[in-house]
N, C-alpha and C positions, 0 to 999 in steps of 0.2 A: 504493500500500500504506500502511495506517495504522500508524504506529509505536505500540508498546505504551504508551509514556508519553503520547502524544497521546490514545489511546483512553481511558486512565484519567482524563485531565483532562476529556474529553468526558462520561464517565460521571458524574464528580463534579459537573460543572456541571449536567447533566440532573437529578440528584437534588436539588441545591440549588435549582434553579428550581422543581421540583415542590414542595419544602418551602415555599418562599416563596409560591407560589400557594395552597397548602393553608392556610397561616396567614392570608393575606388573605381567602380564602373563608370561613374559620371565624370570623374576628374583625373583619370589616368594620363600621365604618371603622377603619383602623389606619394609623399613620404609618410611614415608612421606619425611623425610629429605633427604634420599638417592635418592628417586624418583625426588625430586626437583633438587638435585645436578646433576644427570645423564641427566635429561630432559632439564636443563637450565631454567626452569620455576621458578618463585618465590614461596616461601613457602605458601603464601596466596592463590595463584591460584591453586597450587597442593591440598591444604587442601579442597578448595571448590569443585574441580573436584572429589576428593576422596569421599567426602560426597555424591555426586550424584551417583557415582558408587556403594557405599555401599547401597544406597536406592534402586538402580536398581538390587541389589543382584548379581552383576557381580563379586564383590570382597567381602572379609570378613576380619575381624580382628582376630589376634591370640594374645597370651600372649606376654609379653615384650621380645625384642631381646637383643643383646649384647650392653652394654653401652660404648660410647667412652668418657665418662666423663659426669656426671650429670644424669638426670632421664633416665631410660631405655625406649627405644622407643617401641610403639605398632607396630607390624608388619602387613603388608597387604599381603593377598594371593588371587590369582585368584580363583574364584569359578567355577571350571570346570564342576561341576554337576548342574549348574543353568539351563541347558537345554541340549538337545541331538539332534544330526543330523543323518540323514539316507543317506548313500551313496550306489548307485547301479551300479555295473559293469554289463551292459547288453551285454552279448556275443551273438554270433550267435547260439551257442549250450549250453548255460548256463546262469543262473542269479546268481550273487553273491551279497548279500546285507550285509551291516554292519550298526550297530547302534553305534555311537561314542559319547563321551562326547565332551565338547567344546574345549578340548585340543587334540582331535584326538585319544584318547585311546578307543580301541574297547571294547564295553560292551556286544554286542551280534552279532552273525553272522549267516547267513542262505544261503545255496547254493542249486541250483537245476540244473540238467542236462536234456537235451532233444534233439531231432533230428527233423529237418524239420517240424516245426509247423507253423500255420498261424499267421497273425498279431493279430487276435482276441484272439487266444490261448496264444500268447506271452504276450499281455496286461493283460489277466486274471491271468497268473502266476506272472507277475510283481506286480499286485495289491495284490495278496495273500502274496508275500514276504514282501512288504511294510507294509501291515496290521499286519503281524506277528511281525515285528520289532517295530511298533508303540505300540503294546500291551506289548512288552518286555521292553519298556522304564521305568526306575525307576521314582518314583515321583520326580518332580522338579518344580522350580518356573516358568519356561517358557515352559516346556514340549518339544515336538518335534518341533524344530524351523525351519526346512527345510528339503527338500528331494533333493538330487542331483542324477542325472542319467547320466552315461557315455554310449553313444550309438556308435556303430561301423559304422559311416557314416558321411556325411556332415550335420552339424547342423548350422542353422542360429542364429542370435542374439536374435530371439524371441522364441527359444527353439523348433523349428520345425525341424524334421529330413527330410531334402530335398531329400536325396538319401542315402540308405544303401543297396548297391547291394547284399551283402551276406545274408541280411535278406529278400530281395525282397521288401523293403519299398521305397515308394516315397511320399513326402509331407505328413508326419504323424505329426499331431499337438500334440506331446507327452506331452509337458509342460501343454498345455491347458487341455488335457484329464486328467492328473494326479491331477492338481489343482482342477478341478471340482469334482473329486472323493474324495480327502482327505482334501480339504480346508486348505492346508498348502503350503507355498511358495515352488515352484519347480524350479530347475535349470537343464537344459539339456545341456550337453557338449559332444564334441567328446571324445570317450573313450581313445584315445591315448593322447590327451591333459590332460585329467584327470590323466592318468598314469604318465605323465611327472611331473605334479605338485605333485602327491603323492610321487614320487621318490625324488623330491627336498625337500619336507617337512618331509617325514617320512622314506624314503628308502635309497638306496645306493648312491643317488645323492646329499646328503646333503652338501657335501664339494665343489660341482662344481657350478660355476656361469653360465657356458655355457654347456648345455648338450642336447643331442637328445635321446628321449626314443622311441624305436621301439617296437611296440606291435605286436608280431608274434603269431596270433591265426588263426582262419579260414581264415581271411584276414590279411592284414598288414596295419598298420597306424603308424604315428609318431607324437610325441609331441615335441615341440621345446622350450627350455628355453634359452633366450639370456640375459646376464647381470642380472640374477636372476628373469627375468620377462617372463611369458608365452607369446610367440609370436603366434598370431592368424591370422595375415593377415588383410586386410582392411575389409573383410566381415565375418571373423571368419572361413575361409575355409582352412587355411594352414594345412600342415602335411599329405596330401594325397599321401605320398611317395610310398605306395603300388601300386599306379596307374601310377608311372613313367614307361615309356616304356624302357625295356631292350632288346627287340627283336621286331622290327617293323613289321616283317613278322610272328610273333609268334601266340600263342593260342588266341582265342577270349575271351575277358573278359566280365563279366556281366555288367561292367560299360559302355560298348560300344566300348572300345579301344581294341587293340591287343598287346600282349606281355608284359602285366603289370607285375611288379616285383612279386606281390603276387601270380601270377599263377605258379611261380617256387619255391617260398621260404616260403609258408605258411603251416599251418596244413592241409588245404584243398588240396594243391598240394601233400603233403606227403601221405594223405589218398587215393587220386585218383590213385597215382602210386602204392601204396600198394595193392589196391583192383583190380588192373589190372594184378597182378602177381599170380602165383600158390603157394599155401601154403599147407603144410601138417598139417592141424589143424582139431580137432574133431568138433569144432564149425564152422558152415558154414555161420554165420551171418557176415555182413560187418565188416571189420577190423577197429578198433578205435585206437586212440593214445595210450591208456593204453595197448592194445594188443601188439602193436609194442614195447613198453617199456619193457613189460614182456619178449618178445622174445629176445630183445637185451640183457636183463639181463641174459638170458640163453645162450648168445654168439651165437645166430642164425645170421649167417653172412649176410643173405639177409636183415634182419631188420637193422642191424648196417650200411650196405651200404646205405640204404634209408636215415637214419639220417645224414650220412656224406655228401650225395648229397645235402640234404636240407641245411646243414651248409654251403656248398660252395655257394649255391644260395643266402643265406642270406648275405654272405660275399661280393658278387658282388654288392648288393645294398648298403651295408655299405661303400664300396669304394667311390661310388658317393656322399654319405652323407658327408664323411670325406673331400673329395675334394671341396665340395660346402660350407660347414659350418665351417670347421676347429674347431670342438668343443673340449672342454676339456675332455668330457666323452660321450661315447655312451653306452646306457643301453638297452639290449635286454630283453623284458619281455613277459608276457602272457603265453599261454599254452605250447608252444614249449620249454619253459625253463625246463619243466619236463624232457626233453631228453637232457639236457645240457651236460651230461657226454659224449655223442657221437657227439653232434653238435658243441660244443665250439672249439675243436681242428681244425676242418675244417674251421670254421669262421676265426679263428686267422691265419691259413695258407694262406688263400686267401687275407686277409687284408694285411698281412705282405708282400706277394709276389707282389701285384699289386698296392698298395698305394704309391704315390710319397714319397720319403724318408723324406723330410722336413715336410710332413703332419703327419708322424708317431711320430714326436717328441712330447713328453708330453701328447699324447692322452691316455686315459684310456678306455679299452673295458671291460664292466661289464655285468653281468646277474642279473636279479631281484632275490631278496630273496622271494621265493614263500610263505613264512610264513607271509609276509606283503602284503595285498591286495591293492596295490597302487592305482589302478584306482578307486575303491570304496572309499578309504580314500581321494583321490584327490577331487572327487565331493562332499564328505561330508565336506571337508575343504572349498570349494567354498560357500556352503550353510552357514557355520559358519561365513565366512567373510561378506556375505550379511546381515546376522542377526546383526552383530556388526554395520554395516553401518546404518541399519534401526533404531537402538535404540540410536545411537550417535547423536541425535537431541537435539536442545535447547528448 
């Protein structure tokens, strides 16, 4: 039986060790003395914790740093190559996987596109992408420390995808399935939550304490950062803003409701409208996003009009978000950002025209940088954080 006093001591030591690792991670290279000064911990405590972190291969020592008088200090650096994390952005029509080091730097990437495949086929492709990334991991002390998967739907705290209407999934035990296959810790998170966290950590949202990330793909989801923390709601179901009703007599949605925002402002809405129109094209196959972008690049008015209409519909939803949350920043991400050139002006016009004036003060409307796969990096970062928690034991 652990005595209360001992348990408290262990908890304090665990928190101190986590603090020291964080300071070294953020400030490499840094000396023991500077770590002690910044952390407020005494030099003996820091020295003891540093010894443990060195033994665990999470940090390493380099040559002497600058002297402030007396002996030059040995510098401490974070060992970002001590292990690797896999992050998966599981889209409705694509899988994007990244292998990152413990600092979130991408080491390897793999992407696959597909259309209308079954649950079994999706899981098989997911397994193949993860296997590829595991094999691509360089030699390291801890190997692949975790797998994070961002899924486009409602995910509970046990890693089950309860409902993903655009995938046609209900009650899929994704975490359990993947852990059984790979025997590596797995985190399953809502894809938009992962995107919000990825933007905050690695993307265009790094300077904002309060932001909303809107994932505009086949469907629409949102991730909410409040005071630098991801807001998930009491059961982890927050952010399903794609299913807020903007027309109560509107189109029937796969979620069971009518008039959901994503029925008018998503990639699926865009493609449905595009494939209902007449086009003078040599290829008779269904029109995809890339086709429309190519046509818009050639100044085909019909394609540009479609993008502008989608931009206005995105703007309508953003007005509701702005009035509800009053965020510092809204970031539009995912596949529709590829058409930013034509979508952005319409989004800005609608927001400017219909948002209450005092809500427009100080808000920043941004689009994701598509060179940064924020959802995949976000779930990779969740896995890294869980790994650090699991080894920061006494």
